[in-house]
ROKEBA-872422 format. One record per residue: x, y, z of N, C-alpha, C, O in turn; residue number from 1. Coordinates in steps of 0.2 Angstrom, whole numbers, plus 5000, padded with zeros to 4 digits. Layout:
nx,ny,nz,cax,cay,caz,cx,cy,cz,ox,oy,oz,seq
X,Y,Z,X,Y,Z,X,Y,Z,X,Y,Z,NUM
...
% end
This chain:
nx,ny,nz,cax,cay,caz,cx,cy,cz,ox,oy,oz,seq
5163,5017,5851,5168,5022,5851,5166,5027,5845,5163,5025,5840,1
5166,5034,5846,5165,5037,5840,5171,5041,5839,5175,5043,5843,2
5172,5041,5833,5179,5043,5831,5178,5048,5825,5182,5049,5821,3
5173,5052,5826,5170,5056,5820,5175,5062,5819,5176,5065,5814,4
5179,5063,5825,5182,5069,5825,5189,5067,5822,5193,5071,5819,5
5191,5061,5824,5198,5059,5820,5197,5058,5814,5202,5059,5810,6
5191,5055,5811,5190,5055,5804,5190,5061,5800,5193,5061,5795,7
5187,5067,5803,5186,5072,5800,5193,5075,5799,5194,5079,5794,8
5198,5075,5804,5204,5077,5804,5207,5075,5798,5212,5079,5796,9
5206,5070,5795,5209,5067,5789,5206,5068,5782,5209,5067,5777,10
5200,5072,5783,5197,5075,5777,5202,5080,5773,5207,5082,5777,11
5200,5081,5767,5205,5087,5763,5200,5090,5758,5195,5087,5755,12
5201,5096,5756,5199,5100,5750,5203,5096,5744,5208,5094,5745,13
5199,5097,5738,5202,5095,5732,5209,5099,5731,5213,5096,5727,14
5210,5104,5732,5216,5107,5731,5222,5105,5734,5228,5106,5733,15
5221,5100,5740,5227,5098,5744,5229,5092,5741,5226,5089,5737,16
5235,5090,5743,5239,5084,5739,5235,5077,5741,5231,5076,5745,17
5237,5073,5736,5233,5067,5736,5234,5063,5743,5240,5062,5744,18
5229,5061,5748,5230,5058,5754,5234,5051,5754,5237,5049,5758,19
5233,5048,5747,5236,5041,5747,5244,5041,5747,5247,5036,5748,20
5247,5047,5747,5254,5048,5748,5256,5050,5754,5254,5056,5756,21
5260,5046,5757,5262,5047,5763,5270,5049,5763,5275,5046,5761,22
5270,5056,5767,5277,5057,5768,5282,5053,5772,5280,5051,5777,23
5288,5050,5768,5292,5046,5771,5294,5048,5778,5296,5043,5782,24
5295,5054,5779,5297,5057,5785,5293,5057,5791,5295,5056,5796,25
5287,5057,5789,5281,5058,5794,5281,5051,5799,5284,5047,5798,26
5278,5051,5805,5277,5047,5808,5273,5040,5806,5268,5042,5802,27
5274,5034,5807,5270,5028,5805,5262,5030,5806,5261,5031,5812,28
5258,5029,5801,5251,5027,5803,5247,5022,5804,5248,5018,5799,29
5245,5020,5809,5241,5013,5810,5233,5015,5811,5230,5019,5814,30
5229,5011,5807,5222,5011,5808,5220,5004,5812,5222,4998,5810,31
5217,5006,5817,5214,5000,5822,5207,4998,5821,5203,5003,5821,32
5205,4993,5820,5198,4990,5818,5196,4987,5824,5198,4981,5824,33
5193,4988,5828,5189,4984,5835,5184,4987,5838,5183,4993,5839,34
5180,4982,5839,5173,4985,5842,5173,4986,5850,5168,4988,5853,35
5180,4986,5853,5181,4988,5858,5187,4992,5859,5191,4993,5855,36
5189,4995,5864,5195,4999,5865,5201,4995,5867,5206,4998,5867,37
5201,4988,5867,5206,4985,5869,5212,4985,5865,5218,4985,5868,38
5212,4986,5858,5217,4986,5853,5222,4992,5856,5228,4992,5858,39
5218,4998,5855,5222,5005,5857,5224,5004,5863,5230,5006,5864,40
5222,5001,5869,5224,5001,5875,5230,4996,5876,5235,4998,5879,41
5229,4990,5872,5235,4986,5872,5242,4988,5869,5248,4987,5872,42
5241,4992,5863,5246,4994,5859,5249,5000,5860,5254,5001,5857,43
5246,5005,5866,5249,5011,5867,5257,5011,5870,5261,5015,5868,44
5257,5007,5874,5265,5007,5878,5269,5003,5873,5274,5006,5871,45
5268,4997,5871,5273,4994,5865,5275,5000,5859,5281,5000,5857,46
5269,5003,5858,5271,5007,5850,5276,5013,5854,5281,5014,5851,47
5274,5015,5859,5279,5021,5862,5287,5018,5862,5291,5022,5861,48
5287,5012,5864,5294,5009,5866,5297,5007,5859,5303,5009,5858,49
5293,5005,5855,5297,5003,5848,5296,5007,5843,5299,5004,5838,50
5294,5014,5843,5295,5018,5839,5299,5024,5841,5298,5027,5846,51
5303,5027,5836,5306,5033,5838,5301,5039,5838,5300,5042,5843,52
5297,5039,5832,5292,5044,5834,5286,5040,5834,5285,5035,5831,53
5282,5044,5839,5275,5041,5841,5271,5039,5835,5270,5044,5832,54
5269,5033,5833,5263,5033,5827,5257,5036,5827,5255,5038,5833,55
5253,5039,5821,5249,5041,5823,5242,5036,5822,5241,5033,5817,56
5239,5035,5827,5234,5030,5828,5227,5033,5826,5225,5037,5829,57
5224,5029,5822,5216,5030,5821,5213,5024,5823,5214,5019,5821,58
5208,5024,5827,5204,5018,5830,5197,5020,5827,5194,5025,5827,59
5194,5013,5824,5187,5014,5822,5184,5007,5826,5188,5003,5828,60
5177,5007,5826,5174,5001,5828,5171,4997,5824,5168,4992,5826,61
5170,4998,5817,5168,4994,5812,5172,4995,5806,5176,4999,5804,62
5169,4990,5801,5173,4989,5793,5171,4995,5790,5175,4999,5788,63
5164,4997,5791,5162,5003,5785,5166,5010,5788,5167,5015,5784,64
5167,5011,5795,5169,5017,5797,5178,5017,5795,5181,5023,5793,65
5180,5011,5795,5187,5010,5793,5188,5011,5785,5193,5015,5784,66
5183,5009,5781,5183,5011,5775,5184,5019,5773,5187,5022,5768,67
5179,5022,5777,5179,5030,5776,5186,5033,5778,5189,5037,5775,68
5189,5030,5784,5196,5031,5785,5201,5030,5780,5205,5035,5779,69
5200,5026,5777,5204,5024,5771,5204,5028,5765,5209,5030,5762,70
5198,5031,5764,5196,5035,5759,5199,5042,5759,5199,5046,5754,71
5200,5042,5766,5202,5050,5769,5210,5051,5769,5212,5057,5769,72
5215,5045,5769,5220,5044,5770,5224,5038,5770,5221,5032,5771,73
5230,5038,5768,5234,5031,5768,5237,5028,5773,5240,5032,5776,74
5237,5023,5775,5241,5021,5782,5245,5015,5782,5244,5011,5777,75
5249,5014,5785,5255,5009,5784,5254,5003,5788,5256,4997,5786,76
5249,5002,5792,5246,4996,5795,5240,4997,5796,5238,5002,5799,77
5236,4991,5795,5229,4990,5797,5228,4984,5802,5228,4978,5800,78
5227,4985,5807,5224,4979,5812,5218,4978,5813,5215,4983,5815,79
5216,4973,5811,5209,4972,5811,5205,4966,5815,5205,4960,5813,80
5201,4968,5819,5198,4962,5823,5192,4959,5817,5188,4963,5814,81
5192,4952,5815,5188,4950,5810,5181,4950,5813,5177,4950,5809,82
5179,4951,5819,5172,4952,5821,5170,4959,5820,5165,4961,5818,83
5175,4962,5821,5173,4971,5820,5172,4971,5813,5169,4977,5811,84
5173,4968,5807,5172,4968,5801,5166,4965,5798,5164,4964,5792,85
5162,4964,5803,5155,4959,5801,5150,4964,5797,5146,4962,5793,86
5151,4970,5798,5147,4975,5794,5149,4975,5787,5145,4977,5783,87
5155,4974,5785,5156,4972,5779,5154,4967,5775,5152,4968,5769,88
5154,4961,5777,5151,4955,5773,5150,4949,5778,5153,4950,5783,89
5146,4944,5777,5145,4939,5780,5150,4934,5781,5151,4931,5786,90
5153,4933,5775,5160,4928,5774,5167,4932,5776,5168,4938,5774,91
5170,4928,5781,5177,4932,5782,5181,4933,5778,5185,4938,5778,92
5181,4929,5772,5186,4930,5767,5184,4936,5762,5188,4940,5760,93
5177,4937,5762,5175,4943,5758,5175,4950,5762,5176,4955,5759,94
5175,4948,5769,5177,4954,5773,5185,4957,5773,5187,4963,5773,95
5189,4952,5773,5196,4954,5772,5197,4956,5764,5201,4961,5763,96
5195,4953,5760,5195,4955,5753,5193,4962,5752,5196,4967,5749,97
5187,4964,5755,5184,4971,5754,5190,4976,5758,5192,4981,5755,98
5193,4974,5763,5197,4978,5768,5204,4979,5763,5206,4985,5762,99
5207,4974,5761,5212,4974,5757,5212,4979,5751,5216,4982,5749,100
5206,4978,5748,5205,4982,5742,5206,4990,5743,5208,4994,5739,101
5203,4991,5749,5204,4999,5751,5210,5001,5755,5212,5006,5755,102
5213,4996,5757,5219,4998,5760,5225,4997,5756,5229,4993,5759,103
5226,4999,5751,5231,4998,5745,5237,5001,5748,5238,5006,5750,104
5242,4996,5748,5250,4998,5751,5251,4997,5758,5256,4996,5760,105
5245,4996,5762,5245,4995,5770,5247,4987,5771,5246,4982,5767,106
5250,4986,5776,5252,4979,5780,5245,4977,5783,5243,4980,5788,107
5241,4973,5782,5235,4970,5784,5236,4965,5790,5239,4959,5789,108
5235,4966,5796,5235,4961,5801,5228,4959,5804,5226,4963,5808,109
5225,4954,5803,5219,4952,5806,5220,4948,5812,5224,4944,5813,110
5216,4949,5816,5214,4946,5822,5209,4941,5823,5203,4943,5823,111
5210,4934,5825,5204,4929,5824,5203,4926,5831,5208,4927,5834,112
5199,4922,5832,5197,4918,5837,5202,4911,5836,5205,4908,5840,113
5202,4910,5829,5205,4903,5827,5212,4906,5822,5211,4909,5817,114
5218,4905,5825,5223,4908,5821,5228,4902,5818,5234,4904,5817,115
5225,4896,5817,5228,4891,5815,5231,4892,5808,5230,4898,5806,116
5235,4886,5805,5238,4888,5799,5233,4888,5793,5235,4891,5788,117
5227,4884,5793,5222,4884,5789,5219,4891,5789,5218,4894,5784,118
5217,4893,5794,5213,4900,5795,5218,4905,5792,5217,4909,5787,119
5226,4906,5794,5230,4911,5792,5231,4909,5784,5233,4914,5781,120
5231,4904,5782,5231,4903,5773,5225,4906,5771,5225,4909,5765,121
5220,4906,5773,5214,4908,5771,5213,4916,5771,5210,4919,5767,122
5217,4918,5776,5216,4925,5777,5221,4928,5771,5220,4933,5767,123
5226,4925,5770,5232,4928,5766,5230,4928,5759,5232,4931,5755,124
5225,4923,5758,5223,4921,5751,5218,4927,5749,5218,4929,5743,125
5214,4929,5755,5209,4934,5754,5213,4942,5755,5209,4947,5755,126
5219,4943,5754,5223,4949,5755,5226,4950,5761,5229,4955,5761,127
5225,4947,5767,5229,4950,5773,5236,4947,5773,5237,4942,5769,128
5240,4950,5776,5248,4949,5776,5249,4944,5782,5253,4940,5781,129
5245,4943,5788,5246,4938,5793,5239,4939,5797,5236,4944,5797,130
5239,4933,5801,5233,4932,5806,5236,4930,5813,5238,4925,5814,131
5234,4933,5818,5236,4931,5825,5230,4931,5828,5225,4934,5827,132
5230,4927,5834,5225,4926,5838,5223,4932,5842,5227,4937,5843,133
5216,4932,5844,5213,4939,5847,5216,4940,5853,5217,4945,5856,134
5219,4935,5857,5221,4935,5864,5229,4938,5864,5233,4939,5869,135
5230,4939,5858,5239,4941,5859,5239,4948,5861,5235,4953,5860,136
5245,4949,5865,5246,4955,5869,5248,4961,5864,5248,4961,5858,137
5249,4966,5867,5250,4973,5862,5257,4972,5860,5259,4973,5854,138
5263,4969,5864,5270,4967,5863,5270,4962,5857,5274,4963,5852,139
5266,4958,5857,5267,4953,5852,5264,4955,5845,5266,4953,5840,140
5259,4960,5845,5257,4963,5840,5261,4968,5837,5261,4969,5831,141
5264,4971,5841,5269,4976,5837,5274,4973,5835,5277,4975,5830,142
5277,4968,5838,5283,4963,5836,5281,4960,5830,5285,4960,5825,143
5275,4958,5828,5272,4955,5823,5273,4961,5817,5276,4961,5812,144
5270,4967,5819,5269,4972,5814,5278,4974,5811,5279,4975,5805,145
5281,4974,5816,5288,4976,5814,5292,4971,5809,5295,4973,5804,146
5290,4964,5810,5292,4959,5807,5290,4960,5799,5293,4959,5794,147
5283,4961,5799,5279,4963,5791,5282,4967,5787,5283,4967,5781,148
5284,4973,5792,5287,4978,5789,5293,4978,5786,5295,4980,5781,149
5298,4974,5791,5305,4972,5788,5305,4968,5782,5309,4969,5778,150
5300,4963,5782,5299,4957,5777,5297,4960,5770,5300,4959,5765,151
5292,4966,5771,5289,4969,5765,5293,4975,5763,5291,4979,5758,152
5298,4978,5767,5302,4984,5765,5298,4990,5767,5297,4995,5764,153
5295,4989,5772,5290,4996,5775,5293,4998,5780,5292,4996,5786,154
5299,5004,5777,5303,5006,5784,5300,5010,5788,5301,5011,5794,155
5294,5013,5785,5291,5017,5790,5287,5015,5797,5286,5018,5802,156
5285,5009,5796,5282,5004,5800,5287,4999,5804,5285,4995,5808,157
5294,5000,5802,5299,4996,5805,5300,4997,5813,5302,5003,5814,158
5299,4993,5817,5301,4994,5824,5309,4994,5826,5313,4991,5823,159
5310,4997,5832,5317,4997,5834,5320,4990,5833,5325,4989,5830,160
5317,4985,5836,5319,4978,5836,5321,4975,5830,5326,4972,5828,161
5316,4976,5826,5317,4973,5818,5322,4978,5815,5326,4976,5810,162
5323,4985,5817,5328,4989,5812,5335,4987,5814,5339,4988,5810,163
5336,4985,5820,5343,4984,5823,5347,4980,5819,5353,4981,5819,164
5344,4974,5816,5349,4969,5812,5349,4972,5805,5354,4971,5802,165
5345,4976,5803,5346,4979,5796,5351,4984,5797,5355,4985,5792,166
5351,4988,5802,5355,4994,5803,5364,4991,5803,5369,4993,5800,167
5364,4985,5807,5370,4981,5808,5373,4979,5801,5379,4979,5799,168
5368,4977,5797,5370,4974,5791,5373,4979,5786,5378,4979,5783,169
5369,4985,5786,5371,4991,5782,5378,4994,5784,5382,4996,5780,170
5378,4993,5791,5385,4996,5794,5391,4992,5791,5396,4995,5789,171
5390,4985,5792,5395,4980,5790,5396,4980,5782,5401,4978,5779,172
5392,4982,5779,5393,4983,5771,5397,4989,5769,5401,4989,5764,173
5396,4994,5774,5399,5001,5772,5406,5001,5773,5410,5004,5770,174
5407,4996,5780,5414,4996,5783,5419,4991,5778,5425,4991,5778,175
5415,4986,5775,5418,4980,5773,5422,4983,5767,5419,4986,5762,176
5429,4981,5767,5432,4982,5760,5430,4979,5754,5427,4973,5754,177
5430,4982,5748,5427,4978,5741,5431,4972,5739,5437,4972,5739,178
5427,4967,5739,5431,4961,5737,5428,4958,5730,5423,4960,5727,179
5432,4955,5727,5431,4950,5721,5426,4944,5722,5428,4940,5726,180
5420,4944,5720,5417,4938,5722,5420,4930,5719,5423,4930,5714,181
5420,4925,5723,5423,4920,5721,5416,4917,5716,5411,4919,5717,182
5419,4912,5711,5415,4909,5706,5409,4907,5708,5403,4909,5706,183
5409,4904,5713,5402,4901,5717,5397,4906,5720,5391,4906,5720,184
5401,4911,5721,5396,4917,5723,5391,4920,5717,5386,4922,5719,185
5394,4918,5711,5391,4922,5706,5384,4919,5703,5381,4922,5699,186
5383,4913,5705,5376,4908,5704,5374,4906,5712,5376,4903,5716,187
5368,4910,5711,5364,4909,5719,5361,4901,5718,5359,4899,5713,188
5360,4899,5723,5357,4892,5723,5349,4893,5721,5346,4898,5721,189
5347,4888,5718,5340,4888,5716,5335,4891,5721,5332,4895,5719,190
5335,4889,5727,5330,4891,5731,5331,4898,5733,5326,4901,5735,191
5337,4901,5732,5337,4908,5734,5335,4911,5727,5331,4915,5728,192
5337,4910,5721,5333,4913,5715,5327,4913,5716,5324,4918,5714,193
5323,4907,5718,5315,4907,5718,5314,4911,5723,5309,4915,5722,194
5317,4912,5730,5314,4918,5735,5315,4925,5732,5310,4928,5731,195
5321,4926,5729,5321,4933,5726,5314,4933,5720,5311,4938,5720,196
5313,4930,5716,5308,4930,5712,5301,4932,5715,5297,4937,5714,197
5300,4926,5720,5294,4928,5724,5293,4934,5728,5288,4938,5729,198
5299,4934,5731,5298,4943,5736,5298,4947,5732,5294,4952,5733,199
5301,4948,5726,5301,4954,5721,5294,4955,5718,5291,4960,5717,200
5290,4948,5716,5283,4950,5714,5279,4951,5721,5274,4955,5720,201
5280,4949,5727,5277,4951,5733,5276,4959,5733,5271,4962,5732,202
5283,4962,5733,5285,4969,5734,5280,4973,5728,5277,4978,5729,203
5281,4970,5721,5278,4973,5716,5270,4975,5717,5267,4980,5715,204
5267,4969,5721,5261,4970,5722,5260,4973,5730,5256,4971,5734,205
5263,4978,5732,5263,4981,5739,5262,4977,5745,5259,4979,5750,206
5265,4970,5744,5265,4965,5750,5258,4961,5749,5257,4956,5753,207
5254,4962,5743,5248,4957,5743,5250,4950,5740,5250,4950,5734,208
5251,4945,5744,5252,4939,5742,5248,4936,5737,5250,4933,5732,209
5241,4937,5738,5236,4934,5733,5237,4936,5726,5236,4932,5722,210
5239,4942,5725,5240,4946,5719,5246,4942,5716,5247,4940,5710,211
5251,4943,5721,5258,4940,5718,5258,4933,5716,5262,4932,5712,212
5254,4928,5720,5254,4923,5718,5249,4921,5712,5250,4917,5708,213
5245,4925,5711,5241,4924,5704,5246,4926,5699,5247,4923,5694,214
5250,4932,5699,5254,4935,5694,5259,4928,5693,5260,4925,5687,215
5262,4925,5698,5267,4920,5696,5263,4913,5696,5267,4908,5696,216
5258,4913,5695,5253,4906,5694,5255,4901,5699,5255,4895,5698,217
5255,4904,5705,5256,4899,5712,5250,4900,5715,5246,4905,5713,218
5248,4896,5720,5243,4898,5725,5248,4901,5731,5253,4899,5733,219
5243,4905,5735,5246,4908,5741,5248,4904,5745,5253,4905,5748,220
5245,4898,5747,5248,4893,5752,5254,4891,5749,5259,4889,5754,221
5256,4890,5744,5263,4887,5742,5268,4892,5743,5274,4891,5745,222
5266,4900,5742,5271,4905,5744,5272,4905,5752,5278,4905,5754,223
5266,4904,5755,5266,4905,5763,5271,4899,5765,5275,4900,5769,224
5270,4893,5763,5275,4887,5765,5282,4889,5763,5286,4888,5768,225
5284,4891,5757,5290,4893,5756,5293,4897,5760,5299,4896,5763,226
5289,4902,5762,5292,4908,5766,5294,4905,5773,5299,4906,5775,227
5290,4901,5775,5292,4898,5782,5297,4894,5781,5301,4894,5786,228
5298,4890,5775,5304,4885,5775,5310,4890,5774,5315,4888,5777,229
5309,4895,5771,5315,4900,5770,5317,4903,5777,5323,4905,5778,230
5313,4904,5781,5314,4908,5788,5318,4903,5792,5323,4905,5795,231
5316,4896,5791,5318,4890,5796,5326,4890,5794,5330,4889,5798,232
5327,4890,5787,5333,4888,5784,5339,4894,5786,5345,4893,5788,233
5336,4901,5785,5339,4906,5788,5341,4906,5796,5346,4907,5797,234
5337,4904,5800,5338,4903,5805,5343,4898,5808,5346,4899,5813,235
5343,4892,5804,5348,4887,5805,5355,4889,5804,5359,4888,5807,236
5355,4893,5798,5362,4896,5795,5365,4900,5800,5371,4901,5801,237
5360,4904,5804,5362,4910,5808,5365,4906,5815,5369,4908,5818,238
5362,4900,5817,5364,4896,5822,5370,4894,5821,5375,4895,5826,239
5371,4891,5815,5377,4887,5814,5384,4893,5814,5389,4893,5817,240
5381,4899,5810,5387,4904,5810,5389,4905,5817,5395,4905,5818,241
5384,4907,5822,5385,4909,5829,5390,4903,5832,5395,4905,5835,242
5388,4897,5832,5392,4892,5834,5400,4892,5832,5404,4893,5836,243
5400,4893,5825,5406,4893,5822,5411,4899,5824,5417,4898,5825,244
5408,4905,5826,5410,4911,5829,5413,4909,5835,5419,4913,5836,245
5411,4904,5839,5412,4904,5846,5420,4899,5846,5423,4898,5852,246
% end
């Protein structure tokens, strides 16, 4: 796939604004790294359905071409087939690390033949935000992108499905009468305080779990396990609240 025209469109003279700064009102920008056209085809319909404004999609066929695109402009999401990154390095973790360094501020979703927990942890240690199987369909990939955007506070890349709960929560907060918190509400449970510290660190490093883990003197796998546990706990609480409401 030759994307020379696409990449040229993102170059700029020195007098123009810094391309690493994305206008918050502009559509989301996605960089696809795939040796075939499968990703672009798979994502076309779900992207149109899940975003109010059609995202700007730049497709590249290899890692080096992707680095050129990243030097020319910033992206909200980078979806990369690990095999397509083979021109960056022999080792998979080196490929991801090199991509992560170039894609500062972007959510990095890698596609691998093996998306087991161990592989996902290795990918996240190298700088990726998530790892999914290469056979995942477009709807699942867009859903995962939206969830990552919600989790990391990337509103431009947030999908309709993931934005709905956030919008409902904001509406509820706006309409609610101000209340004086009970004494037990003034002290958060230890796990919730730990969650806030870890999530704040991740946000400080633009979603890079490896860097956040290093700053907190934790292993990335520890953060990954804790986030899974917190998600399960939140789901159980939501289910209990739903049952109680009935």
